[in-house]
C-alpha positions in Angstrom: -5.7 -16.3 -5.7 -5.6 -13.2 -3.5 -2.6 -10.9 -3.4 -1.6 -8.2 -1.0 -0.1 -5.0 -2.4 1.9 -3.0 0.1 2.4 0.5 -1.4 5.6 2.3 -0.4 6.8 5.9 -1.0 9.1 8.5 0.6 6.7 10.4 2.8 8.9 13.5 2.7 8.2 13.7 -1.1 4.4 13.3 -0.8 2.4 16.2 -2.2 0.9 18.6 0.3 -2.8 18.1 1.2 -5.1 20.2 -0.9 -2.3 20.9 -3.5 -2.8 20.4 -7.2 -0.3 17.6 -7.1 -2.3 15.8 -4.4 -5.4 16.2 -6.5 -3.6 14.6 -9.5 -2.4 11.8 -7.3 -5.8 11.1 -5.9 -7.2 11.1 -9.5 -4.6 8.6 -10.6 -5.5 6.3 -7.7 -9.2 6.8 -8.5 -8.6 5.6 -12.1 -6.6 2.6 -10.9 -9.4 1.7 -8.4 -12.0 2.1 -11.2 -10.1 -0.3 -13.4 -9.5 -3.1 -10.9 -13.1 -2.7 -9.6 -14.6 -3.0 -13.1 -12.6 -6.1 -13.7 -13.7 -7.7 -10.4 -10.1 -7.8 -9.0 -10.6 -5.4 -6.0 -11.2 -6.9 -2.6 -10.0 -4.3 -0.2 -7.7 -1.3 0.0 -7.1 2.0 1.7 -4.4 4.6 2.2 -2.8 4.7 5.7 -1.8 7.6 7.9 1.8 8.7 8.0 4.4 6.5 9.6 4.8 9.0 12.4 1.4 7.7 13.7 2.5 4.1 13.7 3.0 2.0 16.8 5.2 -1.2 16.6 4.2 -4.0 19.1 6.4 -6.8 20.2 5.8 -9.5 22.8 8.8 -11.1 24.3 8.6 -13.6 27.2 5.0 -12.6 27.9 5.9 -8.9 28.1 4.4 -6.4 25.6 6.7 -3.7 24.3 5.6 -0.8 22.1 7.7 1.6 20.1 6.4 4.8 18.5 6.9 4.8 14.8 7.1 2.2 12.0 8.8 -1.2 12.2 11.3 -0.3 9.4 13.1 3.0 9.7 13.8 3.7 6.1 13.1 6.5 3.6 10.2 4.6 2.0 7.3 3.8 4.2 3.9 2.0 3.7 1.4 4.5 2.4 -1.4 2.1 1.7 -2.5 -1.3 0.7 -4.8 -3.3 -1.7 -6.0 -6.8 -1.7 -6.8 -8.1 -5.2 -7.9 -11.4 -6.7 -5.9 -12.3 -9.7 -5.7 -15.4 -11.9 -1.9 -15.6 -11.6 1.1 -14.0 -10.2 1.9 -12.6 -13.6 -1.5 -10.8 -13.6 -1.0 -9.6 -10.1 2.4 -8.1 -11.0 1.0 -6.6 -14.2 -1.7 -4.7 -12.2 0.8 -3.8 -9.5 2.8 -2.0 -12.2 -0.3 0.2 -12.8 -0.5 1.4 -9.1 0.4 5.1 -9.2 2.9 4.8 -6.4 5.0 2.2 -8.4 6.3 5.1 -10.5 7.7 7.0 -7.4 8.1 4.3 -4.8 7.4 0.6 -4.9 4.6 -1.9 -4.7 5.4 -5.2 -2.9 3.2 -8.1 -4.1 2.6 -11.0 -1.8 0.3 -14.0 -2.3 -2.2 -14.4 0.6 -2.4 -17.8 2.2 -5.8 -19.4 1.7 -7.3 -22.0 4.0 
């Protein structure tokens, strides 16, 4: 079954670009990617730009309304996603615990509906 990982972190605590801490974070994500790729679990994934670049879209009564910024206005924002294929929810959760952002933020695991 496929699972979506939504990666959350407090953007105000993210390392600065080109800092040694960012290099360490990128290396940790690289190791995680290597592991799930080698095991055939990886299907898709990418980091996303900061929440300040988000646009929230709503359609009500045929009218489209957009708001600058993320849907949820909280300290932790979506910083990236993965789609993996796991044998069970237990396996999906076990690998989610290995995502580097799980140690400083959160990883939400959701089963993907299949046709």
